[in-house]
PLY file of the C-alpha trace (Angstrom):
ply
format ascii 1.0
element vertex 107
property float x
property float y
property float z
element edge 106
property int vertex1
property int vertex2
end_header
15.15 0.65 9.14
18.83 1.40 9.17
20.72 2.62 12.20
24.23 3.74 12.91
25.25 3.69 16.58
28.01 5.84 18.01
29.35 5.82 21.56
30.54 9.41 22.02
32.17 11.53 24.73
29.71 14.29 23.86
27.51 15.57 21.05
26.48 19.12 20.19
23.50 19.72 17.95
21.42 22.72 16.95
18.43 22.85 14.60
19.10 24.96 11.52
15.74 24.79 9.78
12.52 22.81 9.78
12.81 19.53 7.93
9.02 19.08 7.96
6.44 21.78 7.25
4.12 20.56 10.01
6.85 20.18 12.66
6.10 21.78 16.01
7.67 25.13 16.81
10.73 24.95 19.05
11.24 26.89 22.23
13.98 29.52 22.35
16.09 27.15 24.44
15.70 24.35 21.88
16.64 26.73 19.04
19.97 27.46 20.75
20.93 23.81 20.57
22.05 21.29 23.09
25.17 19.58 24.33
24.84 16.06 25.69
27.71 14.42 27.53
28.82 10.82 27.12
26.04 9.03 25.32
24.98 6.48 22.76
23.93 8.33 19.61
21.61 6.40 17.31
21.32 7.79 13.78
18.09 6.42 12.28
16.67 6.16 8.77
13.13 4.77 8.68
12.47 2.99 5.40
9.38 2.18 3.33
7.73 -0.95 4.66
8.82 -0.39 8.26
5.77 -1.10 10.42
5.49 1.11 13.47
4.93 -1.48 16.19
7.50 -4.00 14.97
10.10 -1.33 14.15
9.79 0.30 17.56
10.15 -3.05 19.31
13.25 -4.03 17.32
14.85 -0.60 17.65
14.31 -0.45 21.41
15.68 -3.99 21.87
18.78 -3.21 19.78
19.45 0.13 21.44
18.98 -1.30 24.94
21.39 -4.13 24.09
24.05 -1.77 22.73
23.64 0.60 25.70
24.12 -2.32 28.08
27.25 -3.47 26.24
28.89 -0.04 26.39
27.52 0.64 29.89
25.79 3.89 29.00
22.46 5.28 30.20
22.03 8.35 27.96
20.71 7.72 24.45
20.24 10.32 21.71
17.90 9.35 18.87
18.72 11.37 15.77
16.82 11.10 12.49
19.37 10.74 9.70
17.86 10.25 6.25
21.27 9.91 4.57
21.50 6.25 5.62
18.92 5.13 3.06
17.58 5.95 -0.40
14.31 4.14 0.37
12.82 6.40 3.04
9.40 6.04 4.62
7.08 9.02 4.79
8.08 11.68 7.32
4.91 11.00 9.30
5.76 7.30 9.77
9.36 8.13 10.66
8.24 10.71 13.22
5.78 8.25 14.79
8.46 5.54 15.07
10.92 7.99 16.64
8.39 9.29 19.17
7.23 5.81 20.17
10.82 4.58 20.42
11.71 7.50 22.67
8.78 6.69 24.98
9.75 3.03 25.19
13.43 3.77 25.83
12.51 6.14 28.67
10.85 3.18 30.42
14.09 1.17 30.40
0 1
1 2
2 3
3 4
4 5
5 6
6 7
7 8
8 9
9 10
10 11
11 12
12 13
13 14
14 15
15 16
16 17
17 18
18 19
19 20
20 21
21 22
22 23
23 24
24 25
25 26
26 27
27 28
28 29
29 30
30 31
31 32
32 33
33 34
34 35
35 36
36 37
37 38
38 39
39 40
40 41
41 42
42 43
43 44
44 45
45 46
46 47
47 48
48 49
49 50
50 51
51 52
52 53
53 54
54 55
55 56
56 57
57 58
58 59
59 60
60 61
61 62
62 63
63 64
64 65
65 66
66 67
67 68
68 69
69 70
70 71
71 72
72 73
73 74
74 75
75 76
76 77
77 78
78 79
79 80
80 81
81 82
82 83
83 84
84 85
85 86
86 87
87 88
88 89
89 90
90 91
91 92
92 93
93 94
94 95
95 96
96 97
97 98
98 99
99 100
100 101
101 102
102 103
103 104
104 105
105 106
């Protein structure tokens, strides 16, 4: 797994098209996009060989550590395939992102 962390004043993002055929449909509100204030943005590329349980644990530990260092509570996880040329399957990447999100919400 490769990550790129950014401490930003704000981030705007809006979905343009489905990246995965089987992705869930978005609500009208989600389609309009979102602006998040000061946050820690984590761009993530899940790679072949990344095991779900171990990857989630490492990612959550790293993100929690960075968030503590920059004294920020809001984290945006953003899949970003451009960080690697050795990507895992979309299903594995989606599972890792969802599990990581759940674990970070507990912190």
